[in-house]
C-alpha positions in Angstrom: 119.9 91.3 135.5 117.7 92.8 132.8 116.2 96.3 133.0 112.4 96.4 132.7 112.6 97.6 129.1 115.1 94.8 128.2 112.8 92.2 129.7 109.9 93.6 127.7 112.0 93.4 124.5 113.1 89.8 125.3 109.4 88.8 125.8 108.5 90.5 122.6 111.1 88.5 120.7 109.9 85.2 122.1 106.2 85.9 121.4 106.8 87.3 117.9 108.9 84.3 116.9 106.4 81.9 118.3 103.5 83.5 116.5 105.2 84.5 113.2 107.8 81.8 112.8 110.5 84.4 112.3 112.2 87.0 114.4 111.0 90.6 114.2 113.1 93.1 112.1 114.6 96.1 113.7 111.7 98.1 112.0 109.2 95.8 113.7 110.9 96.4 117.1 111.0 100.2 116.5 107.3 100.4 115.7 106.2 98.1 118.5 108.1 100.1 121.2 107.8 103.5 119.6 111.6 104.0 119.4 112.8 107.1 117.5 114.8 105.0 115.0 115.9 101.5 114.1 119.3 102.4 115.5 117.7 102.6 118.9 116.2 99.1 118.4 119.6 97.8 117.5 121.1 99.3 120.6 118.6 97.4 122.7 119.4 94.2 120.9 123.1 94.7 121.5 122.5 95.2 125.2 120.6 91.9 125.3 123.5 90.3 123.5 126.0 91.6 126.0 124.0 90.1 128.8 124.0 86.7 127.0 120.2 86.3 126.6 120.3 86.5 122.8 122.9 85.9 120.0 123.1 87.8 116.8 124.4 86.2 113.6 126.5 88.5 111.5 125.5 89.3 108.0 122.0 87.9 108.2 118.6 89.7 108.4 116.5 89.1 111.5 119.5 87.2 112.7 118.6 86.9 116.4 118.6 83.5 118.1 118.3 82.4 121.7 121.3 80.6 123.2 119.2 77.5 123.9 118.4 77.3 120.2 122.0 77.6 119.2 122.7 74.4 121.2 120.3 72.4 118.9 120.8 71.4 115.3 119.3 74.6 113.7 119.4 75.7 110.1 118.2 78.8 108.3 116.0 77.8 105.4 114.9 80.1 102.5 111.3 81.3 102.2 109.8 81.4 98.7 106.7 83.2 97.6 106.7 81.2 94.3 109.0 78.4 93.3 110.6 79.1 89.9 111.1 76.4 87.4 114.4 74.6 88.0 114.5 75.6 91.7 116.9 73.9 94.0 117.8 74.7 97.6 121.3 75.3 96.5 120.3 78.4 94.6 118.2 80.5 97.1 118.9 84.0 95.6 115.1 84.5 95.1 114.2 83.8 98.7 112.1 86.2 100.7 113.9 85.8 104.0 114.6 82.8 106.2 113.1 80.6 108.9 115.3 79.2 111.7 114.4 75.7 112.4 115.4 72.9 114.7 116.1 70.0 112.4 115.3 67.4 115.0 111.9 68.9 115.7 111.1 68.7 112.0 112.4 65.1 111.8 115.1 66.1 109.3 118.7 65.0 109.1 121.6 67.5 109.1 122.1 66.6 105.4 118.6 67.8 104.5 118.1 70.9 102.4 114.7 72.1 103.4 113.0 75.2 102.1 109.8 77.1 102.9 106.9 78.1 100.5 104.4 80.7 101.4 101.0 79.4 100.5 98.7 81.3 98.2 95.1 80.2 97.4 92.6 77.9 99.0 93.2 74.6 97.1 94.6 72.8 100.2 92.1 73.9 102.9 91.0 70.3 103.5 94.5 69.6 104.7 94.3 72.6 107.0 96.7 74.5 104.9 95.5 78.1 104.2 96.6 81.2 102.5 99.5 82.8 104.4 100.8 79.6 105.9 104.4 78.6 105.4 104.9 75.0 104.4 108.3 73.4 105.0 109.5 71.0 102.3 112.3 68.6 101.9 113.9 67.6 98.6 113.3 63.9 98.2 111.3 61.4 96.2 107.6 61.5 97.1 105.4 58.6 98.3 101.8 58.3 97.5 99.6 60.7 99.6 102.5 63.0 100.3 101.8 66.8 100.0 104.3 68.1 97.5 105.4 71.3 95.7 105.4 70.2 92.0 106.2 71.7 88.6 103.6 70.3 86.2 103.6 71.3 82.6 105.3 74.6 83.4 103.2 75.5 86.4 104.2 75.2 90.1 101.6 74.1 92.6 101.1 72.6 96.1 99.0 69.5 96.0 98.7 65.9 97.3 100.7 63.4 95.2 98.8 60.2 94.2 99.4 57.3 91.8 96.7 55.4 89.9 97.7 52.4 87.8 101.3 53.6 87.7 100.1 57.1 86.6 101.1 59.9 89.1 98.7 62.9 89.4 98.0 65.7 91.8 94.9 66.3 93.9 93.7 69.4 95.7 92.2 69.2 99.2 89.3 71.3 98.2 86.5 69.8 96.1 86.2 73.0 94.0 89.4 72.0 92.3 89.8 69.1 89.7 92.6 66.5 89.8 95.7 67.5 87.8 97.0 64.9 85.4 100.3 65.9 83.7 100.2 66.2 80.0 104.0 66.4 79.5 106.0 66.6 82.7 105.6 66.3 86.5 108.7 67.4 88.6 108.4 67.1 92.4 110.4 70.0 93.9 109.8 69.2 97.5 107.8 67.0 100.0 106.0 68.8 102.8 107.4 68.0 106.3 106.0 70.8 108.4 103.9 74.0 108.6 104.2 77.4 110.2 101.1 79.7 110.6 101.7 83.4 111.3 99.5 84.7 114.0 97.4 87.6 112.9 95.8 88.5 116.2 92.3 87.4 115.2 
């Protein structure tokens, strides 16, 4: 049986993950509950772990999962603010954290190597992708009309992939932006398979 405070913390973990797409950090927990230190927040997490309602993964930030999630095919995928040239999911040292996802929910196979990209700008608002969203992408060959993260002529962008008379090009989902036709190169770094939108309370 959980104490009242432990139940409040468990509820906070569930709501935060549902709204933000990631677990809160110990600093987030400290600030939310007014604990004197992050050590106090960690102590409460350890108490929840002892009672079997959460599990913590050693050596990972925000590494709290629920037991029912552990029973599914989950994977930690890296979050990127910007995708550098030559990016591959095998080389995630520039990541800004992780999202824990159920592969089956995303329609991905256990062999997939998905990654997340934090959206900046308003070029994809027509596809209901706005600044601050996290798009989930899989490394595979694109099909026409897929939304992709692409490296074109040295610049990385998130756009819709189209082909006209055998010529691939990229199109924004905002009429303020022109079509992008590669002058030298077009490298597809990932195809969008899902989206997370952090909740900002408004």
